[in-house]
C-alpha positions as CSV (number, residue, x, y, z in Angstrom):
1,X,0.0,0.0,0.0
2,X,1.6,3.2,-1.2
3,X,-0.5,5.5,1.0
4,X,-2.0,5.1,4.4
5,X,-4.0,7.5,6.6
6,X,-4.0,6.4,10.2
7,X,-6.4,8.2,12.5
8,X,-6.1,8.1,16.2
9,X,-5.1,10.2,19.2
10,X,-1.5,11.2,18.4
11,X,1.6,12.4,20.1
12,X,5.1,13.2,19.0
13,X,8.1,15.5,19.9
14,X,9.0,17.7,16.9
15,X,11.9,19.4,18.7
16,X,14.7,18.5,21.1
17,X,12.8,20.0,24.0
18,X,10.4,17.4,25.4
19,X,7.9,20.0,26.8
20,X,7.4,21.2,23.2
21,X,5.3,18.2,22.2
22,X,2.4,18.0,19.8
23,X,-0.7,16.1,21.0
24,X,-4.0,15.8,19.2
25,X,-7.1,14.1,20.6
26,X,-8.0,13.3,17.0
27,X,-5.0,13.1,14.6
28,X,-4.2,11.7,11.2
29,X,-0.8,10.4,10.1
30,X,-0.4,10.4,6.4
31,X,2.2,7.9,5.1
32,X,3.4,8.1,1.5
33,X,5.6,5.3,0.2
34,X,7.1,4.6,3.6
35,X,7.7,8.1,4.7
36,X,5.7,10.6,6.8
37,X,3.9,13.0,4.5
38,X,1.9,14.9,7.2
39,X,0.9,14.6,10.8
40,X,-1.9,17.0,12.0
41,X,-5.3,17.4,13.6
42,X,-7.8,15.2,11.8
43,X,-10.2,18.1,11.2
44,X,-7.6,19.9,9.1
45,X,-7.2,16.9,6.8
46,X,-11.0,16.7,6.5
47,X,-11.2,20.4,5.7
48,X,-8.7,19.8,2.9
49,X,-11.0,17.2,1.4
50,X,-9.8,13.9,2.8
51,X,-12.7,11.5,3.1
52,X,-13.2,9.8,6.4
53,X,-13.5,6.4,4.7
54,X,-9.9,6.7,3.6
55,X,-8.7,6.4,7.2
56,X,-7.8,3.5,9.4
57,X,-9.7,4.8,12.4
58,X,-8.7,3.9,16.0
59,X,-10.3,6.6,18.2
60,X,-9.4,5.1,21.5
61,X,-5.8,4.3,20.7
62,X,-2.7,6.4,21.0
63,X,-0.4,6.8,18.0
64,X,3.3,7.2,18.8
65,X,6.6,7.1,16.8
66,X,8.3,3.7,16.9
67,X,10.2,3.0,20.1
68,X,14.0,2.9,20.0
69,X,16.1,0.6,22.2
70,X,19.6,1.9,22.6
71,X,21.2,-1.1,24.2
72,X,20.1,-4.8,23.9
73,X,21.8,-8.2,23.6
74,X,19.9,-10.4,21.0
75,X,21.6,-13.7,22.1
76,X,20.4,-13.2,25.7
77,X,16.6,-13.5,25.3
78,X,16.7,-17.0,26.7
79,X,18.4,-16.0,29.9
80,X,16.0,-13.3,31.0
81,X,15.0,-14.0,34.7
82,X,18.0,-16.1,35.6
83,X,18.5,-16.1,39.3
84,X,21.0,-14.9,41.7
85,X,24.2,-13.3,40.3
86,X,25.7,-9.9,39.8
87,X,27.5,-8.9,36.7
88,X,30.8,-10.9,36.6
89,X,29.2,-14.1,37.8
90,X,26.2,-13.5,35.5
91,X,28.6,-13.5,32.6
92,X,30.2,-16.8,33.6
93,X,27.1,-18.7,34.7
94,X,24.5,-17.5,32.1
95,X,25.7,-15.2,29.3
96,X,28.7,-17.1,28.1
97,X,27.0,-20.6,28.1
98,X,24.0,-19.2,26.2
99,X,26.1,-17.3,23.7
100,X,28.2,-20.4,23.0
101,X,25.1,-22.0,21.6
102,X,25.3,-19.4,18.7
103,X,28.2,-21.3,17.3
104,X,25.5,-23.3,15.6
105,X,24.3,-21.2,12.7
106,X,20.8,-22.7,12.5
107,X,20.3,-22.0,16.2
108,X,21.6,-18.4,15.7
109,X,19.3,-17.9,12.6
110,X,16.2,-19.0,14.4
111,X,17.0,-16.9,17.4
112,X,17.6,-13.8,15.2
113,X,14.2,-14.2,13.5
114,X,12.5,-14.6,16.8
115,X,14.3,-11.6,18.3
116,X,13.3,-9.3,15.5
117,X,9.7,-10.5,15.8
118,X,9.8,-9.9,19.5
119,X,11.1,-6.4,19.1
120,X,8.2,-5.5,16.8
121,X,5.7,-7.2,19.1
122,X,7.1,-4.9,21.9
123,X,6.7,-1.8,19.8
124,X,10.5,-1.4,19.1
125,X,11.2,-0.4,15.6
126,X,14.9,0.5,16.0
127,X,17.5,-1.1,18.3
128,X,21.3,-1.0,19.0
129,X,22.1,-4.6,19.3
130,X,25.0,-6.8,20.5
131,X,25.4,-10.1,18.7
132,X,27.9,-12.8,19.9
133,X,31.5,-13.2,19.0
134,X,30.5,-15.4,16.0
135,X,30.5,-13.6,12.7
136,X,27.4,-15.4,11.5
137,X,25.4,-14.3,14.6
138,X,25.6,-10.7,13.3
139,X,25.0,-11.9,9.7
140,X,21.7,-13.7,10.5
141,X,20.5,-10.8,12.7
142,X,21.1,-8.3,9.9
143,X,19.3,-10.7,7.5
144,X,16.3,-10.9,9.8
145,X,16.1,-7.1,10.2
146,X,16.6,-6.5,6.5
147,X,13.6,-8.8,5.7
148,X,11.4,-6.5,7.9
149,X,12.9,-3.2,6.5
150,X,13.9,-2.3,10.1
151,X,16.4,0.4,11.0
152,X,18.7,-1.6,13.2
153,X,22.3,-1.1,14.3
154,X,24.3,-4.1,15.4
155,X,27.8,-5.6,15.8
156,X,29.7,-8.8,16.3
157,X,31.1,-8.8,19.8
158,X,34.9,-8.5,19.9
159,X,36.4,-10.4,22.8
160,X,39.9,-11.8,22.8
161,X,40.5,-12.7,26.4
162,X,38.9,-13.7,29.8
163,X,36.1,-15.7,28.3
164,X,35.6,-19.4,27.4
165,X,37.8,-20.6,24.5
166,X,34.8,-21.3,22.3
167,X,33.8,-17.6,22.5
168,X,37.1,-15.9,22.2
169,X,38.2,-14.3,18.9
170,X,41.6,-13.0,18.2
171,X,43.1,-9.6,17.4
172,X,43.2,-10.5,13.7
173,X,39.8,-12.3,13.4
174,X,38.0,-9.8,15.5
175,X,39.0,-7.0,13.2
176,X,38.6,-9.0,10.0
177,X,35.1,-10.3,10.9
178,X,34.0,-6.8,11.9
179,X,35.3,-5.3,8.7
180,X,33.6,-8.0,6.6
181,X,30.3,-7.2,8.3
182,X,30.7,-3.4,7.9
183,X,31.3,-3.8,4.2
184,X,28.4,-6.2,3.8
185,X,25.7,-4.6,5.9
186,X,26.5,-1.0,6.9
187,X,24.3,1.3,4.9
188,X,22.4,-1.6,3.2
189,X,18.7,-0.9,3.5
190,X,18.2,0.7,6.9
191,X,21.0,-1.1,8.6
192,X,24.0,0.2,10.4
193,X,27.1,-1.3,12.0
194,X,28.5,-0.7,15.5
195,X,32.0,-1.9,16.3
196,X,31.3,-3.9,19.5
197,X,34.1,-4.7,22.0
198,X,32.1,-6.2,24.9
199,X,34.1,-4.3,27.5
200,X,37.6,-3.6,28.6
201,X,37.8,-6.7,30.7
202,X,37.3,-9.1,27.7
203,X,39.4,-7.2,25.1
204,X,43.1,-6.6,25.2
205,X,44.4,-3.1,24.8
206,X,45.4,-4.1,21.3
207,X,41.9,-5.2,20.4
208,X,40.4,-1.9,21.8
209,X,42.9,0.0,19.6
210,X,41.9,-2.2,16.6
211,X,38.2,-1.4,17.2
212,X,39.1,2.3,17.3
213,X,41.0,1.9,14.0
214,X,37.9,0.5,12.4
215,X,35.8,3.3,13.7
216,X,38.3,5.8,12.3
217,X,38.4,4.1,8.9
218,X,34.6,4.0,8.7
219,X,33.5,7.3,10.4
220,X,29.8,6.9,9.9
221,X,29.6,3.6,11.9
222,X,29.0,3.5,15.7
223,X,30.9,2.1,18.7
224,X,29.1,0.3,21.5
225,X,30.5,-1.1,24.7
226,X,30.0,-1.2,28.4
227,X,31.4,1.3,31.0
228,X,31.4,1.4,34.8
229,X,28.5,-1.0,35.4
230,X,29.4,-2.7,38.6
231,X,31.8,-2.1,41.5
232,X,33.3,-5.6,41.4
233,X,33.9,-5.0,37.7
234,X,35.9,-1.9,38.6
235,X,38.0,-3.7,41.2
236,X,38.7,-6.4,38.6
237,X,39.8,-3.9,36.0
238,X,42.2,-2.3,38.5
239,X,43.9,-5.6,38.9
240,X,43.9,-6.3,35.2
241,X,45.5,-3.1,34.0
242,X,48.7,-2.3,35.9
243,X,48.6,1.4,34.8
244,X,44.9,1.8,35.5
245,X,43.9,5.4,35.9
246,X,40.1,5.0,35.7
247,X,37.7,3.0,33.6
248,X,36.9,5.6,31.0
249,X,40.6,6.1,30.3
250,X,40.8,2.6,29.0
251,X,38.6,3.5,26.1
252,X,39.9,7.1,25.9
253,X,43.5,6.1,25.2
254,X,42.5,3.4,22.8
255,X,40.6,6.1,20.7
256,X,37.1,4.7,21.3
257,X,35.7,7.8,23.0
258,X,33.9,9.5,20.1
259,X,30.5,11.3,19.6
260,X,29.3,8.0,18.0
261,X,30.3,5.8,21.0
262,X,27.4,4.4,23.1
263,X,28.6,3.5,26.6
264,X,26.3,1.1,28.4
265,X,25.5,1.9,32.1
266,X,28.0,4.7,33.2
267,X,26.8,4.2,36.8
268,X,30.0,4.6,38.8
269,X,32.0,7.3,36.9
270,X,33.9,9.9,38.8
271,X,33.3,13.6,38.3
272,X,36.5,13.7,36.3
273,X,35.4,10.8,34.1
274,X,32.1,12.5,33.5
275,X,33.8,15.7,32.5
276,X,36.0,13.9,30.0
277,X,33.1,11.9,28.6
278,X,31.2,15.2,28.1
279,X,34.2,16.6,26.2
280,X,34.3,13.7,23.8
281,X,30.6,13.8,23.1
282,X,30.2,10.1,24.0
283,X,26.7,8.8,24.8
284,X,25.6,7.2,28.1
285,X,23.1,4.4,27.8
286,X,20.7,4.3,30.8
287,X,19.6,0.6,31.4
288,X,17.4,0.9,34.5
289,X,15.8,-2.6,34.4
290,X,19.2,-4.3,34.1
291,X,20.8,-2.2,36.8
292,X,18.0,-3.0,39.3
293,X,18.0,-6.7,38.4
294,X,21.7,-7.2,38.8
295,X,22.0,-4.9,41.7
296,X,24.6,-2.8,39.8
297,X,23.6,0.6,41.1
298,X,21.6,3.7,40.2
299,X,22.2,5.6,37.0
300,X,22.9,9.2,38.1
301,X,20.7,10.8,35.4
302,X,20.6,14.3,36.8
303,X,24.4,14.5,37.3
304,X,25.1,13.0,33.8
305,X,22.6,15.3,32.2
306,X,23.9,18.4,34.0
307,X,27.4,17.6,32.6
308,X,25.9,17.9,29.1
309,X,26.4,14.2,28.3
310,X,23.9,12.8,25.8
311,X,21.7,10.1,27.4
312,X,20.1,7.2,25.6
313,X,17.9,4.5,27.2
314,X,17.8,0.8,26.6
315,X,16.4,-2.5,27.9
316,X,19.7,-4.3,28.2
317,X,18.0,-7.7,27.8
318,X,19.0,-10.3,29.1
319,X,19.9,-8.7,32.4
320,X,17.1,-6.4,31.6
321,X,13.9,-8.2,32.4
322,X,11.8,-7.2,29.3
323,X,12.2,-6.1,25.7
324,X,9.4,-3.6,26.5
325,X,10.6,0.0,26.3
326,X,7.3,0.9,28.1
327,X,8.3,-1.3,31.1
328,X,11.8,0.1,30.9
329,X,10.5,3.6,31.3
330,X,8.7,2.6,34.5
331,X,12.0,1.3,35.9
332,X,13.7,4.5,34.8
333,X,11.1,6.4,36.9
334,X,11.8,4.1,39.9
335,X,15.6,4.6,39.6
336,X,15.2,8.3,39.5
337,X,12.8,8.3,42.5
338,X,15.4,6.6,44.6
339,X,17.6,9.6,43.9
340,X,15.0,12.2,44.7
341,X,14.2,13.1,41.1
342,X,10.8,12.4,39.5
343,X,11.2,11.6,35.8
344,X,8.5,13.4,33.8
345,X,6.6,10.9,31.7
346,X,6.7,13.2,28.8
347,X,10.5,13.3,29.1
348,X,10.5,9.5,29.4
349,X,8.6,8.9,26.2
350,X,10.7,11.6,24.5
351,X,13.8,9.7,25.5
352,X,12.4,6.4,24.0
353,X,11.5,8.2,20.7
354,X,13.0,11.5,19.6
355,X,15.5,11.6,22.4
356,X,17.2,8.3,21.5
357,X,17.0,9.2,17.8
358,X,18.8,12.5,18.4
359,X,21.6,11.3,20.7
360,X,22.2,8.3,18.4
361,X,22.5,10.5,15.3
362,X,19.4,9.2,13.7
363,X,17.0,12.1,14.1
364,X,17.2,13.1,10.5
365,X,15.5,9.8,9.7
366,X,13.4,8.6,12.7
367,X,12.1,9.7,16.1
368,X,9.0,11.8,15.3
369,X,6.3,12.5,12.7
370,X,7.9,15.4,10.9
371,X,7.4,15.4,7.2
372,X,10.0,13.3,5.4
373,X,10.8,11.0,8.3
374,X,10.7,7.2,7.9
375,X,7.2,6.1,8.9
376,X,7.9,3.9,11.9
377,X,5.1,4.0,14.5
378,X,3.0,2.1,17.0
379,X,-0.6,2.1,18.2
380,X,-1.1,1.7,21.9
381,X,-4.4,0.3,23.0
382,X,-5.3,0.8,26.7
383,X,-8.2,-1.6,26.4
384,X,-5.8,-4.5,26.1
385,X,-5.3,-4.2,29.9
386,X,-8.4,-3.6,31.9
387,X,-6.5,-2.0,34.8
388,X,-4.8,0.4,32.4
389,X,-8.1,1.1,30.6
390,X,-9.8,1.9,33.9
391,X,-7.0,4.2,35.1
392,X,-6.6,6.0,31.7
393,X,-10.3,6.9,31.8
394,X,-9.6,9.1,34.8
395,X,-6.7,10.9,33.2
396,X,-7.2,14.6,32.4
397,X,-3.9,15.1,30.5
398,X,-1.7,13.2,28.2
399,X,1.1,13.3,30.8
400,X,-1.0,11.4,33.2
401,X,-1.9,8.8,30.6
402,X,1.7,8.2,29.7
403,X,2.6,7.8,33.3
404,X,-0.1,5.1,33.6
405,X,1.5,3.3,30.7
406,X,4.9,3.5,32.2
407,X,3.9,2.1,35.6
408,X,1.0,-0.3,34.7
409,X,1.7,-1.1,31.1
410,X,3.9,-3.3,29.0
411,X,4.1,-4.9,25.5
412,X,0.4,-6.0,25.8
413,X,-0.6,-2.4,25.0
414,X,1.0,-2.6,21.6
415,X,-1.9,-3.1,19.2
416,X,0.1,-2.6,16.0
417,X,3.7,-1.8,14.9
418,X,4.5,-0.4,11.5
419,X,7.9,-0.1,9.9
420,X,8.4,2.1,6.9
421,X,4.7,2.4,6.7
422,X,4.0,-1.3,6.6
423,X,2.3,-3.3,9.4
424,X,4.9,-5.7,10.8
425,X,3.0,-6.7,14.0
426,X,-0.7,-6.8,14.7
427,X,-2.4,-8.1,17.8
428,X,-5.1,-10.6,17.4
429,X,-8.6,-9.1,17.7
430,X,-10.0,-9.0,21.3
C-alpha cells in the first residue's frame, strides 16, 4: 500500500525539548511510500477534502513514533529472569554458556528471526544490538532485520580474552570479521554497524585499539561497549591493568571515546570521568531494568545530564527483564525516584523516541512524525489491559496517561507496529 491515513489520538516530539510536544485528541498520520507526509489534527485533513473512509480509524488508541532501544543483547533473550548473580558471575554462569550455543548457525538464525519479531511485538522499531563473537550471529541478525525493513544497528562482539575458549576471537579475526560485516551490511537498506568490543575486561588493549582503527576508517559507523556498570567489575579492571587510571581512560586512550560511541551503564563514573566523557561527546546508555535486576547501582541521570552528556535509554536484555521499552521507562522512573528526582513521563517517552534518535545521530530519519521521516510508528491500545483502561479513563492530561502506561503497562498495550509504513506486527482481535 503506497499511501495510508492512520487516524487516532496522536503524540510526538517535533523538537529536542520534550515539553514542546504535539498532542491531538484526533490526529491523522499520512504515510506516502514509507515516509511521513503529514501529521496534523484530523479536522484539518477533512477540511482539505480527505474523506473519512480513507482512514484506518482507531479513536481510543494512541499513535506514537516507533520506540527505540539503545542497548540490547539479542543472544540473551533465553536467559531473562536467571536467578542470583551480579555482573561478573552472571557472565560466567548465564551469558557465556548461552552465547556459546550461537556457534551453531541454524540456532543463531532461528534466534535472530524470533528476536526481530519480539522487538516488533514490543513496539520497538529500531535497536542498537549486540550479537555474539561469532561472525554469522551478526550476519543472521542483519538478514532478519533487513527482511522486515527495520532500522537496526548491530555488531559482532569483539572479545579476545577472559572468556571461554569457544567464544574468544583474536586480534586478527575480531577486526577481519567486523570489517567484513561493515562492508556487507552498513548502509544496506536501513541497517548500520557498530564496532562492539564487549568491555575492557574481555578485550586486550590491542583489540580496543583495533576497534578504534575500524571506527576511524569508517567514520559513519558507531561504537558500542560497556562502561562502569558494577563495583566488582571496577575492582577487577584495576587488577587487570597495571597502569589503571580510571575506567573511561581505557577507552579514551584506545581512541574509542567519540561522539558516535554508546557506553552502556556509566553508573560509577567519577566527576573527572564525567567531565571527560562530556568533552568527547560520547553517549551514556541508561539501562534501568538491568541495573536494578543485577544490583549494579543507580544511574545518576541528573548528574550526567547536568554535565551535558547525551543520554540514551535501553532495555539491556537479558539482564534487563523485558524487551518492552514501556516497562523500561517505568523502571527509569523508579531509579530516579530513589535519587529524589521524578522523571516526567513526557521526558521518558521523549527519550524512547526522539531523544534516542537525536543522541544516536538518527534524528534526520526517525524519532517523530515530521514530514520526510521514515514512517515507523506504534498504536497503543489501553483496552488490552483492563486496569490500564480503567485508570486511563480518569486521566485529564496526556502526561497522566503516559505515566499510567509506564507504571502499569507493557508490551500487551502494543496493538500494531508499522515499519516504513507497513504493518509488521498486529495483535489478534480482542
